[in-house]
DOTORLUM-430813 format. One record per residue (C-alpha): chain; x, y, z. Coordinates in nm, 2 decimals. Each point is the difference from the previous one (the first is absolute). Layout:
% residues N
+-------+--------+--------+--------+
| kette |      u |      v |      w |
+-------+--------+--------+--------+
|     A |      X |      Y |      Z |
...
+-------+--------+--------+--------+
//
This chain:
% residues 140
+-------+--------+--------+--------+
| kette |      u |      v |      w |
+-------+--------+--------+--------+
|     A |  -0.65 |   2.03 |   4.73 |
|     A |   0.02 |   0.38 |   0.00 |
|     A |  -0.18 |   0.23 |  -0.25 |
|     A |   0.25 |   0.07 |  -0.28 |
|     A |  -0.08 |   0.37 |   0.03 |
|     A |   0.15 |  -0.02 |   0.35 |
|     A |   0.32 |  -0.15 |  -0.13 |
|     A |   0.02 |   0.29 |  -0.25 |
|     A |  -0.08 |   0.25 |   0.26 |
|     A |   0.28 |  -0.13 |   0.22 |
|     A |   0.24 |   0.01 |  -0.30 |
|     A |  -0.08 |   0.37 |  -0.03 |
|     A |   0.10 |   0.07 |   0.36 |
|     A |   0.37 |   0.12 |   0.02 |
|     A |   0.05 |  -0.23 |   0.30 |
|     A |  -0.07 |  -0.30 |  -0.22 |
|     A |   0.04 |   0.12 |  -0.35 |
|     A |   0.31 |  -0.20 |  -0.11 |
|     A |  -0.12 |  -0.33 |   0.14 |
|     A |  -0.07 |  -0.29 |  -0.23 |
|     A |  -0.37 |  -0.08 |  -0.07 |
|     A |   0.01 |  -0.32 |   0.20 |
|     A |   0.11 |   0.19 |   0.31 |
|     A |  -0.26 |   0.27 |  -0.06 |
|     A |  -0.27 |  -0.26 |  -0.04 |
|     A |   0.11 |  -0.16 |   0.33 |
|     A |  -0.03 |   0.33 |   0.18 |
|     A |  -0.33 |   0.07 |  -0.17 |
|     A |  -0.13 |  -0.33 |   0.13 |
|     A |   0.04 |   0.14 |   0.35 |
|     A |  -0.20 |   0.32 |  -0.07 |
|     A |  -0.35 |   0.07 |   0.11 |
|     A |  -0.26 |   0.24 |  -0.14 |
|     A |  -0.12 |   0.30 |   0.21 |
|     A |  -0.28 |   0.24 |  -0.08 |
|     A |  -0.07 |   0.34 |   0.15 |
|     A |  -0.24 |   0.27 |  -0.07 |
|     A |   0.08 |   0.37 |  -0.04 |
|     A |   0.10 |   0.15 |   0.33 |
|     A |   0.10 |  -0.33 |   0.16 |
|     A |   0.34 |   0.00 |   0.18 |
|     A |   0.21 |  -0.28 |  -0.14 |
|     A |   0.30 |   0.04 |   0.23 |
|     A |   0.05 |   0.25 |   0.28 |
|     A |   0.32 |   0.19 |   0.09 |
|     A |   0.16 |  -0.15 |   0.31 |
|     A |  -0.19 |  -0.33 |  -0.04 |
|     A |   0.20 |  -0.29 |   0.15 |
|     A |   0.25 |  -0.18 |  -0.22 |
|     A |  -0.15 |  -0.35 |   0.06 |
|     A |  -0.25 |   0.11 |  -0.27 |
|     A |   0.28 |   0.01 |  -0.26 |
|     A |  -0.17 |  -0.02 |  -0.34 |
|     A |   0.06 |   0.17 |  -0.33 |
|     A |  -0.27 |   0.08 |  -0.25 |
|     A |  -0.01 |   0.03 |  -0.38 |
|     A |  -0.29 |   0.21 |  -0.13 |
|     A |  -0.20 |  -0.20 |  -0.26 |
|     A |  -0.29 |   0.24 |  -0.04 |
|     A |  -0.08 |   0.34 |   0.14 |
|     A |   0.21 |   0.24 |   0.19 |
|     A |   0.14 |   0.09 |   0.35 |
|     A |   0.21 |   0.27 |   0.16 |
|     A |   0.26 |   0.00 |   0.27 |
|     A |   0.03 |   0.27 |   0.26 |
|     A |   0.26 |   0.06 |   0.28 |
|     A |  -0.13 |   0.19 |   0.29 |
|     A |  -0.29 |   0.12 |  -0.21 |
|     A |   0.20 |   0.12 |  -0.30 |
|     A |  -0.05 |  -0.19 |  -0.33 |
|     A |   0.33 |  -0.14 |  -0.11 |
|     A |  -0.09 |  -0.24 |  -0.28 |
|     A |  -0.29 |  -0.14 |  -0.21 |
|     A |  -0.03 |  -0.35 |  -0.14 |
|     A |  -0.18 |  -0.14 |  -0.30 |
|     A |  -0.01 |  -0.33 |  -0.18 |
|     A |   0.34 |  -0.17 |  -0.02 |
|     A |   0.15 |   0.20 |   0.29 |
|     A |   0.09 |  -0.14 |   0.34 |
|     A |   0.02 |   0.11 |   0.36 |
|     A |   0.10 |  -0.15 |   0.33 |
|     A |   0.31 |  -0.18 |  -0.12 |
|     A |   0.22 |   0.12 |   0.28 |
|     A |  -0.23 |  -0.13 |   0.26 |
|     A |  -0.01 |  -0.32 |  -0.19 |
|     A |   0.38 |  -0.03 |   0.04 |
|     A |   0.08 |   0.14 |   0.34 |
|     A |  -0.32 |  -0.03 |   0.21 |
|     A |   0.04 |   0.36 |   0.13 |
|     A |  -0.31 |   0.21 |   0.06 |
|     A |  -0.16 |   0.16 |  -0.30 |
|     A |   0.15 |   0.33 |  -0.11 |
|     A |  -0.32 |   0.14 |  -0.16 |
|     A |  -0.37 |  -0.04 |   0.00 |
|     A |  -0.14 |  -0.13 |  -0.34 |
|     A |  -0.37 |   0.08 |  -0.08 |
|     A |  -0.21 |  -0.12 |  -0.29 |
|     A |  -0.09 |   0.30 |  -0.22 |
|     A |  -0.24 |  -0.21 |  -0.20 |
|     A |  -0.12 |  -0.36 |   0.02 |
|     A |   0.33 |  -0.19 |  -0.02 |
|     A |   0.10 |  -0.36 |  -0.06 |
|     A |   0.34 |  -0.10 |   0.14 |
|     A |   0.22 |  -0.31 |  -0.02 |
|     A |   0.17 |  -0.03 |   0.34 |
|     A |   0.31 |  -0.20 |   0.10 |
|     A |   0.06 |  -0.07 |   0.37 |
|     A |   0.35 |   0.00 |   0.15 |
|     A |  -0.04 |  -0.36 |   0.13 |
|     A |  -0.09 |  -0.12 |  -0.35 |
|     A |   0.30 |   0.18 |  -0.15 |
|     A |   0.23 |  -0.16 |   0.26 |
|     A |  -0.12 |  -0.35 |  -0.08 |
|     A |   0.05 |   0.05 |  -0.37 |
|     A |   0.35 |   0.14 |   0.05 |
|     A |   0.10 |  -0.32 |   0.18 |
|     A |  -0.11 |  -0.19 |  -0.31 |
|     A |   0.14 |   0.25 |  -0.25 |
|     A |   0.32 |   0.17 |   0.13 |
|     A |   0.04 |   0.19 |  -0.33 |
|     A |  -0.29 |   0.22 |   0.12 |
|     A |   0.19 |   0.09 |   0.31 |
|     A |   0.31 |   0.09 |  -0.20 |
|     A |  -0.21 |   0.22 |  -0.23 |
|     A |  -0.16 |   0.18 |   0.29 |
|     A |   0.35 |   0.07 |   0.15 |
|     A |   0.11 |   0.15 |  -0.34 |
|     A |  -0.30 |   0.22 |  -0.03 |
|     A |   0.03 |   0.12 |   0.36 |
|     A |   0.37 |   0.07 |  -0.04 |
|     A |  -0.08 |   0.22 |  -0.31 |
|     A |  -0.27 |   0.18 |   0.19 |
|     A |   0.24 |   0.07 |   0.29 |
|     A |   0.27 |   0.13 |  -0.24 |
|     A |  -0.25 |   0.23 |  -0.17 |
|     A |  -0.12 |   0.13 |   0.34 |
|     A |   0.36 |   0.06 |   0.11 |
|     A |   0.08 |   0.18 |  -0.33 |
|     A |  -0.29 |   0.24 |   0.07 |
|     A |   0.15 |   0.12 |   0.32 |
+-------+--------+--------+--------+
//
């Protein structure tokens, strides 16, 4: 059984925010804990998509850079890597721990197995991605 804080952490992620608690708990059951120290590279830009995994920061902080330029920072309750989780494409950024950091990670193969059991999760993901696509198109 997953740590209840992982269920809450997933519920705070836009990708999963409107899912019922039982679906969040099922996803959280598939998560694993990862620990890094300051300066460790968590994911590397261009890394192969077979390593599709998203992370939720439980403690500490990290930053993302694209081609050496910092584009985002992450703290507790924030996520990164969700696109690689869904499409398996190479990583678009390098994420480095800026302090000692504890992450809850969800692998793409675990998400796929849960989606087969809980199709409402798949429908929710489609809705979130459609909203993101519309927003991106509106910015053009």
